[in-house]
Each structure stands twice: as C-alpha cells, then as structure tokens.
N, C-alpha and C positions, 0 to 999 in steps of 0.2 A: 155297714159294720166296720168299725175302725180296726186296722191291723195292729197286732201287738209287736210286729217286727220293727227293728230300728229303721229309721228313714234315711235314705242316702240321697244326697244332692251332688251333682257334678256341674261345676261352673267353668266358664271360659272367659279368659281375659286376653291380652295380646299374645297370640300364639298361632301355631299352624294346625292345631287340633290333633296332632299325632299321638299325644299322650292319652287323650280321651279315647281315641280309636284303639289304643292298646287294651282298654277294658273290653271293648266289643270284640277284639281279636282273641279274647280268652276262650271263646267258643263254648265247649261243653262246661267248662268251669264257670262261665257266666251264668249258666242255668243254676248251678249250685249257689252262686252268690245271690241270684234272684230268689232262690228258695229260702235263704237265711236273712235277707235284708230287703226292704221295700224300696225300689228305685222310684223315688218321689219326684225328682227333678233332674232331667238329663236331655236337654234339647237336641243334642247330637244323635240321640237314639229314638226319641219318641216325642210326640206333641203333647202327650198327657202330662199334666202337672198337678201335684198336690201341694197347696200352699201351707205355710205354717212353719213351725220349728223343725229343724233337721238334726238328726243325731250325729251323722257323719257327712261332712262336706269335703269333696275332692276338688281342689282348685288348680286349674291349668292356666298358664299365661302370666305375663308380667303386667305391672301397672304403668301405662304410658299416656293416659289421658286424664283430665280432671274428673270426668264422669266415672271412670274406673276407680279413681282414688276415693270417691264417695261410695261407690257400689261395694267395694271390698269391706267397708265398715259395716254395711248392712249384712253381708254374708257372715261376718263374725258374730254379729248380734243374734242371728237366728240359727246359729250352729253350735252344737255342744262340742264337737271335735272338728278341727280344721286340719286337713292334710294337704300340703302343696305337692303337686306332681310335675316333674319335668324341669329341665334347665331354665325355661322361661320363668316359671313360678319360684324356683329356688335361687336363681342367680341372675335374673334379668334377661336371660336368653341372648340370642345373636343380636337382637335389636338393641341391647345395651351398648353396642359399639357407638351408638349416638352419644353416649355419655362423655366421650372424648372429643366430640366434634360440635359444630354449630348447626343446630337443628333448623334454625330460621333460614340458613343458606340452602339446606336440602329442600325445604319447602318451596323456596323461590325458584329452584331449578326444576323440580318434579311437577309442581301443580301450577296450572294457569291462573287459578284464583286462590292463592294460599291463605287469604284472609278468612276463608270458610273452614279451614282446617284447625281443629282444636286438639292440641297435643302438648305433652310436657317435654321439657328439655332433656329429661332422663327416662330411662326404662329401668325400673327397680323391682326387686323380688317382693313377693307378698309379705314376707316377714319384716320388711322395712315399714309396713303400714299397720299391721295387726299382729297380735300374738298367734303363733302357729304351733300346733301340737306335735307335728312331725313333718319332716321334709323328705320326699322321695326323689332322688336325683336321676338324671338320665336324659338323653336326647336321641330317641325317645326313651321312656322308662321301660323296664323289664316287666312283662305281664306276670311273671312268676313273683317278682318282688311286690307288685301291686296286690296280687291275691294274698300274699303273706301279710301285707299291711291291713287289708280288710279282715282277714282271719284273726289277726292279733287284736284288732278293735273288738270284734265279736266276742273274743274270749278274755278281754280285759288284760292283755299282757303286752309287753314291749315287742315291737316288730324285730325280727331277727334279720337285720339288713347289715351286711359286712361293710366295714369302713377301711379294710386293708386295700392295698393297691392292686392294679391289674396284673402286676408281676406274679402275684400268688396264683391267679387264674391261669397264667401261662404255664406255671410249674404243674398245676393240677391236670392240665390237658396235654402235658408233654411237649409244649411248644418251645423251641429254642429261642433265646433272646435275640431279637432282630438287631439290637444295638451292638451286641458283642459279636454275633456270628456274621452279620451282613453290614454293619456300620450304618444302619438306618436310624435316623432320629426318631425317638419314641417317647410319648408322654406317659407311658404305662407306669413308671416308677412313682409318679406323683398323682395318678388318677385313681379314683375310687373304683373298686370292682363292681361288676353287675352285668356286663355285656357278655361275659364268657371269653374275653380276650379274642374277639372275632378278628380284628385287623391283624395282629401279630401272627395269627394262625394262617393268614393268607399273605405273609411276607410284606406287611405294611405296618408302619409305626402307629401306635395308638394316637387318636386325635383328642383325647380328653373329654369325651362325651359325658362322662358321669361326674365331672367336676373333681375338685381336690380330694385326695384321700386324707386319712387322719394323719396330721403332722407331716405334710409333704415337705421333702427336702429339695426345694426348688434350686437352691444354690448349688447343690451337688449335681443336679441334672444339668444345670447351665454349664458347669465345668466339663461334664461328659460331652455335651453337645458341642462345646468349643473345640474339643479334640476331634470331633467329626467334621469340623469346618463350618459349623452353624454360627452365624453372626448374632449379636445381641438383638438386632432389629428383627431377625427371623424368629428368635425366641419370643419376643414380645408379640409377634403376630400369632404364634402358636398358642400363647396364653390367652389371647383375645379372640376366642371363637364362641362356642356354645355357652361357656360358663365364664365369660370375660369378667363379670362383675362379682364373682365369688371372691370374698375378701382375700384369700391366699393368692389367687391368680391376679387379682386387681393390684394388690400391693407390690407383688413381684414384677409385674409388667411395668408399673410406674418406675420402679427402681432401675430396671435394665433399659428403659427408654431414656433415662437420664445419662 
C-alpha cells in the first residue's frame, strides 16, 4: 500500500556527516517527523530505500568531484523541494579553502598515485549548481532549526529562521560582549544567529559557524579588530574557515588579503 505522507530523502556530498546526524539527534522529535513524513532515502540511518520522486530532499555537503556535479542534477530532477543543510552545502565548507590554492600540488603531496584521484579544483555550494529552495546554515546545523524547516514544509509556510547576528543572542542570554569587556576578537557581529551564542557564553569569541548575517558590516568589525591588535592577515584567516566561500566572507577576505 502506497503511503500518502510526503517522501523525505537525505543526500550526502562532500562533508563530515555532522548535519545528517543532527536529524538523528532530534531523538523524540524524530519520531514525530517519522509520523508526519515518510523517510524514503537516508543511507546514514537505514539500508531501506524507496526509489522514485521525493517531496523534500535535504542535501548535506559541497560539490567537489565531477561525479557529484552530475549527481546533484539528478537530485534536483527527482525532488519537489531541495533544502541544503550546513556550511558545506551552503558555502562550500572548510574544504573550500582549496579554492585559493593549487589542488594538483596537494594531490602530489598526499597521494602516492594522484592520477587515480578525480576531484575538482574547487569546492562549491549546492546553489552554484542547481536551484535551491532554502538554505539552512551552521557547522553543524541546529536541530531545532532543522525541525522548524521540516515543519514549515509540511505546513506550506516560510521557515522562521533568524538572519540577525549572534550579538542578539548574547543579549537574550545576558552574556557580556567579549570584545568590549575582555578585548577578545569575536565574529559575532557579522555572524548569523542559530547556535545560542555558545562561545561568547564561555568567554570565547564567535568563530562564524553560521556564516554571514544579513547585511554584515565587515569593514566596521575589521576596524574594531584593528584596535584589538588583530592584523589583516589574521582577519582573513578568521573569514576563511567553515563558511569561507560565502559571498560576503569571500569578497571581504580577498579585499583584506590585498
């Protein structure tokens, strides 16, 4: 008997699997998801597979090989809605650092037989290859935000995912600004909220795991960091981490590298 529930597929490209595991980490909420949606394809969780068209596809990982560049086209063709999850899928991930270097040189150093390795010179987000319906950022993503996205899909509404900065989260939890109070460089003013401001709560600067916030003022942050003794080179390094290839971070890092 064919299920009337929407079909969910979860796909992996170049990534660490952490964002897929976030769905499994939803625990009791996962049972609610399974009750409302049919998990038709999810190799990380089950060997069972239902072929055919999928109503909702969650895609983790970046495109780094010729094979994946072809495979993502197939995912788009058989999916009604495509949601990319995590920094790799939305901004190329930490592996996008290759985009500023010579990949052939890496291959010659790491592999004894590099001629057998098929890879692209770049690591790029899924949206560079296909139309994406929604991007959920984070390294890893928030399970609460992921559940919100799935719930929004089921009820045909827009996901309620904040685009403001981590600074707002610091204020909400009563955390003093580590840049003002302790002179610790922090990416919070230009980073999208979602983590609950975990690092500043433990006297550490934000690392930018959730990518650029809406209209990030990176120039202003650079001026503040300069007053803290941070060089332009260190600013570039801070921008080139989990979300290095996000347009706002990519453009700013190139400008300050010069």
